[in-house]
Each structure stands twice: as structure tokens, then as C-alpha cells.
Steps between C-alpha positions, in 0.01 A plus 500: 500500500677356802371482857438826684525591868161532672396699807394170658856369466640821648251490790603140569869591482466794745290292740764223505772762546315641801404167661802289401271203452270397211225366726469819706530717189225307321266544798573873511395553137217241495668249267556130541855394577530328162375811316749720685786259424397489135482883478853530641632233262340680203653832608848351542465323163395824329789693656736204445645531847449379855367767738541316833756294686323188624569320829236239571167683499669833570547738207724808526545761228826473307661800330267469197196484728614803700537696176150401385316551830468883509406510132237230550354696795484814286323317215248346740430843650433638152272205427304562821468867409360408158244270661390777735499770235125491444399374844578814703687278742605661830867567561672207673850570628750353745680787672807488721640754742776524756371535854496877550335555162265204536395603849448872448500615136380234259173430686408865436579455129297179485202659676498789254529265203218278628281809546536561126481133394310322779487162322877473484680224686829605654726270701777647712810317626705684763855398591842664510647647181720200414216250542266710290756530218547123505124450456496755217784318320300176522195672341294446815435876505391738224665807654682580823578809704817482706708720730851381416659571158609139459645449152396188308555431129139385454341796678434856387486750787335840464477766776150516646480700826751695709518421870676633810630297793486636855685404816225435754481435874251497785419848643677411828814355337817680621583616145149639445569799728820609327493789252813358341594132483853391411593200283675356805179513703312329219766229476489435875125441525304185423356480148198303382537437128326325215646169386782465246363512145229756578512832317500698824798301630690548172451878523608500866816306417582730207420841650517465879723214611823620331474830691435339837765230489425174676173454690428283797311195372168643376168329546375376162124502442332429165178691573475879516202494737697290748796738470275800573360331811848413626628852442191656663560281807854635533684187385718696257500737204440426133522634147164482319316664214317823582194341334522201736515706823276793400207396721719426804675837466165677477376325816824569689579132546830546316723802442749574225854540633740771399694346215866608479532305175267726303194395297479130420319474169439204273294397200233234478509313169258334264637166377397312185649189344666599172306226316164579661229563243308815605135402471235773487411434864861525615553820300189649661624418850850635428353826371277529807793436736707767323216750533461418870873552553484841332224606742677362808851637490661480844 
């Protein structure tokens, strides 16, 4: 019987892929540099192919390595699940969310999940939709929730929660006192918008901007809290999720403008890598998040 691939070899391979350097990879998985180098050589010999392009001490995945990487990650996840099968290990997940979801929705989901499984360890990365998808494609996240339906061949998107966007202003803004606002009046005022690449900005550019024509140069701000403060101070108007501005509307700090464009609705999505192995812990979290969404329809 010929040589067989081992989980140790796969763990070494994925660590080198992630660090790009044998020394750093060896330290990350508690091996000596020589043992890590030997494990990689054995794996390449067994597969009869090189997995990296080498430039000095720098190693970068070649096309064979890129094909192996997601499958190696899936096998290692299955191995970790087998080890934990009889240990009642807590759920450990790396979650990602675009900013509106990560700031206002997913913390509620996480809190509910931790109330049921208090020993679980959940990490949350919050960035704009494009950045989160990039992290998901690099297997730095187990699952992501994003606002923009960005298509990617390695990502499966499923609808998660429906959302509505509102046009908001300060109570003393000139447009706030009008029963009817025209598209021309909206186009002529100053806008404060999320940055390019954010889900909210994508929806604005798809559903609002074409019907307003050109805008005066909008202020771009990557944080919804900062946008709300600027709008409340009278610096301009914005387009934000109803979930994001609910508290400010209730306190009278912001008001929803008459919207001549009609309802602005969008879908939040759950994103999984197509090669992601669904461990028991991940399946449990996904089921919990689906149940939460069913109870919190907008």
C-alpha cells in the first residue's frame, strides 16, 4: 500500500497557504520548521505535484494548491468535528457581517444563541459587503451576512431578512416640513451616503440614483452612527435602513421624508462558501439565525 495523505500534512499545507512562509506556518501549528517542510514535501510527493510557487522564502499557492485548499479545509473541519464528537465541545465560529447587519441585527442573533449555548465562542468581523465576501472566500469566516447581492462563483447566497430603506433628515430640515417632496428637490439637496462597496450604497445607486439624475458631490461616510449624527445636525439627508434609524425616529431626532420614489426594499443575504463543510456547530447557528429571522420580519 502506497503512502497516504494525513491530516497533519493537510494542516501544514493550509497553514503555509495562509502564512506564505514555512517558518510562520510551523509556529502557528506548533511544529518545527523542519517538520513542517518535511510534511509539505511528503504531501507533494504523494500527490505527485507541486502546490506552491516558490520565490525565496515566500510560497504562494499555484493552481493545484488553490484547487486543494478548500478541500483540505473541509477535511480538517471534519477531523476537528470527529475529535469533539464525544467532548461536548462548545461551538466555535468566525462570523462576518456587513456594517448595517453587524451593527444592528447580528448582535441580537448572537446574544440569543449564546443564551442557549453560553459556552460557545463566537467571533464577529464587521466590514462592508465586498470586504466580508473576500474574507469568506479566503475561509477566514465560517458564514457571512451581507446587504448587497454580490455574485461570486465560490459563494452561495440565500435570502435571510427583508429590509426597508428610508430617506431621513433632521426635524428642522427644509424638506422635513413638506407633505410631498419631488425628485428634483431630493436631487438638489446635500446627501450623506455610505461608502462605495457597502450594501446600502449599492441599493441607493440601483433604486434611487437613476431616478434623481446627478447629485452634487455627496459626503461619503463609512459608519452609520456618524451618518445619523451628521443628518441629525442638519448637514444633509441620507438613505438608511429602517432598522438602523428606528431609535432616532422614535426619539424624534430624525424624521422620515416623504418619498416620491415609493418603497425602497431590499434583501439581506446569508453567504456560505460553496466548499464549506457544515459542521454541527455551524448548522446549529444557521438554524438559529433562520428561526430568528422568521420571528423578526420587518
